[in-house]
C-alpha positions in Angstrom: 20.5 42.5 -47.8 21.5 42.9 -44.0 17.9 41.8 -43.1 18.5 38.8 -45.5 21.4 37.8 -43.7 19.9 38.1 -40.3 17.0 36.1 -41.3 19.4 33.3 -42.7 21.1 33.3 -39.5 18.3 33.1 -37.4 16.8 30.0 -39.6 20.3 28.3 -38.9 20.2 28.9 -35.2 16.6 27.7 -34.9 17.5 24.6 -36.9 20.5 23.7 -34.5 18.3 24.4 -31.7 15.5 22.0 -32.8 18.1 19.3 -33.9 19.7 19.8 -30.3 16.2 19.2 -28.6 15.4 16.3 -30.5 18.9 14.6 -29.8 18.4 15.4 -26.3 14.9 13.5 -26.2 16.3 10.7 -27.9 19.1 10.6 -25.1 16.6 10.7 -22.4 14.4 7.9 -24.0 17.5 5.5 -24.5 18.8 6.2 -20.8 15.6 5.3 -19.3 15.2 2.3 -21.5 18.4 1.3 -20.4 17.5 1.5 -16.7 14.1 -0.3 -17.3 16.2 -3.2 -19.0 18.6 -3.2 -16.2 15.6 -3.4 -13.8 13.9 -6.3 -15.6 17.3 -8.3 -15.4 17.9 -7.4 -11.8 14.1 -8.8 -11.0 15.3 -12.1 -12.9 18.4 -12.1 -11.2 16.8 -11.6 -7.8 14.2 -14.8 -8.4 17.2 -17.1 -9.2 19.5 -16.1 -6.5 17.0 -15.8 -3.7 14.6 -18.9 -5.0 11.8 -16.3 -5.1 9.0 -14.8 -7.1 9.9 -11.4 -8.1 7.3 -8.8 -9.6 8.0 -6.0 -11.7 5.2 -3.3 -10.8 4.0 -0.4 -12.9 1.6 2.3 -11.5 -1.4 2.6 -14.0 -3.9 4.9 -11.9 -3.7 8.4 -10.3 -0.7 10.5 -10.2 2.2 9.1 -12.0 0.3 6.9 -14.1 2.7 4.8 -16.4 5.7 6.5 -15.2 6.3 5.0 -11.6 7.3 1.4 -11.2 9.0 -0.8 -8.5 10.0 -4.4 -7.6 8.2 -6.7 -5.2 9.4 -10.3 -4.0 7.8 -13.5 -2.5 10.1 -15.8 -0.5 9.2 -19.2 1.0 8.1 -19.5 4.6 11.0 -20.4 6.5 9.1 -22.7 8.7 7.4 -24.7 5.8 9.4 -24.0 2.7 6.2 -23.1 1.0 5.3 -19.9 -0.7 1.4 -20.3 0.1 1.7 -18.4 3.3 4.2 -15.9 2.7 3.6 -12.1 2.1 4.6 -10.3 -1.0 7.2 -7.5 0.1 8.3 -4.3 -1.6 11.9 -4.6 -2.7 12.7 -1.3 -3.9 11.5 2.4 -3.6 9.1 3.7 -6.3 11.2 5.0 -9.4 10.1 7.5 -11.5 10.8 7.8 -15.4 12.2 11.3 -16.8 9.6 13.8 -17.6 8.6 13.6 -21.3 9.3 9.4 -21.0 6.3 7.0 -20.3 5.4 3.5 -20.6 3.0 2.9 -23.5 0.1 0.4 -22.6 -1.4 0.4 -26.0 1.7 -0.8 -27.8 0.9 -3.7 -30.2 3.6 -6.1 -31.9 2.8 -9.2 -33.3 4.7 -12.4 -32.0 4.6 -10.7 -28.3 2.2 -9.6 -25.5 2.0 -6.1 -24.1 3.7 -6.3 -20.6 0.9 -3.8 -19.8 -1.7 -5.8 -21.0 -2.9 -7.7 -17.9 -1.3 -8.7 -14.8 -0.1 -12.3 -14.1 -1.5 -14.1 -11.2 0.1 -13.9 -7.6 0.5 -16.9 -5.4 0.8 -16.4 -1.8 -0.8 -14.1 0.6 -1.6 -10.2 0.0 1.3 -7.9 -0.9 2.5 -5.4 1.6 2.9 -2.5 -1.1 2.5 1.3 -0.6 2.1 4.0 -3.1 2.6 7.5 -1.6 1.8 6.2 1.7 -1.4 4.2 0.9 -1.9 0.6 0.4 -1.9 -0.4 -3.2 -4.9 -2.2 -4.7 -3.2 -4.8 -6.9 -6.5 -5.5 -9.0 -6.9 -1.9 -10.0 -4.0 0.4 -9.6 -1.2 -1.5 -10.9 -0.1 -3.9 -13.4 2.6 -6.6 -12.8 4.4 -9.3 -14.3 6.1 -12.0 -12.2 9.5 -14.1 -12.6 9.5 -17.7 -11.1 12.4 -18.7 -9.1 14.0 -20.3 -12.2 14.2 -17.2 -14.0 11.3 -17.4 -16.4 8.1 -15.8 -16.1 4.7 -16.8 -15.2 3.1 -16.1 -18.3 4.1 -18.4 -21.0 4.6 -15.9 -23.9 7.1 -13.1 -24.9 6.4 -9.8 -23.1 7.2 -6.3 -24.6 7.5 -3.2 -22.3 7.7 -0.2 -24.4 8.9 3.1 -23.5 8.2 6.1 -25.6 8.5 10.1 -25.5 5.2 11.5 -24.4 2.9 12.1 -21.4 0.1 10.0 -19.9 -3.6 11.8 -21.0 -5.7 10.8 -18.2 -8.9 11.9 -19.7 -8.3 10.1 -22.9 -6.9 7.1 -21.0 -4.1 7.3 -23.7 -0.5 8.3 -24.1 -0.1 11.8 -26.0 2.9 11.1 -28.1 5.8 13.5 -28.8 8.0 13.7 -31.6 7.6 12.2 -35.1 5.1 9.5 -35.6 4.2 6.7 -38.2 0.8 5.2 -38.9 1.3 2.6 -36.0 2.6 5.0 -33.3 5.7 6.9 -32.5 8.6 6.6 -34.8 11.1 6.5 -31.9 10.6 4.0 -28.9 12.7 1.6 -26.7 11.1 -2.1 -26.3 12.4 -4.2 -23.6 11.4 -7.8 -24.8 11.5 -10.7 -22.2 11.9 -13.8 -24.0 9.5 -16.8 -23.2 11.8 -19.7 -22.7 14.6 -18.1 -20.6 13.4 -14.7 -19.1 16.2 -13.1 -20.6 15.7 -9.5 -22.1 16.3 -8.2 -25.5 16.2 -4.5 -26.2 14.4 -3.5 -29.5 14.7 -0.2 -31.5 13.4 1.1 -34.7 15.3 0.3 -37.6 
């Protein structure tokens, strides 16, 4: 009888611990998602207030793939009033998602394009962007999307940036998901949807 009681108590304790860990992971995903939504809004507001182009940049190769991100901006040349001869400048330090949270480059949702599918084009001169002290190859090492000075994005379609629980598996070039899943991917996710007509953001979570 005593052994049964001990086993029952242990089962309850394990259940509580698993539930607590799942809740903690969900909180982390939400917190990181809120930060990214705020960052996208910050990029849009910078474009409007500075009459500038602002890019959201995500590292996609090497250490920190799909977990590091930053902002860079392009202002008008004071002498000519043109963007053509200006250079993109890094606006923020590289930031890192919490461990166990990653951007998902394979997310596919009808009605919107994956934010990490392909970079938009850059006008102006080459960017002055460094990652871990080394110049960034904008054509191979990162994905970026750009806000215009009017607050809309240069790509004329809704863009969806998805965060999930998991890690980037470089050998398989894919995210190794954590937690429960459905036929289309992880059951829990945090989508930041950038609307086509206004550039404003909308948060989308599982129902």
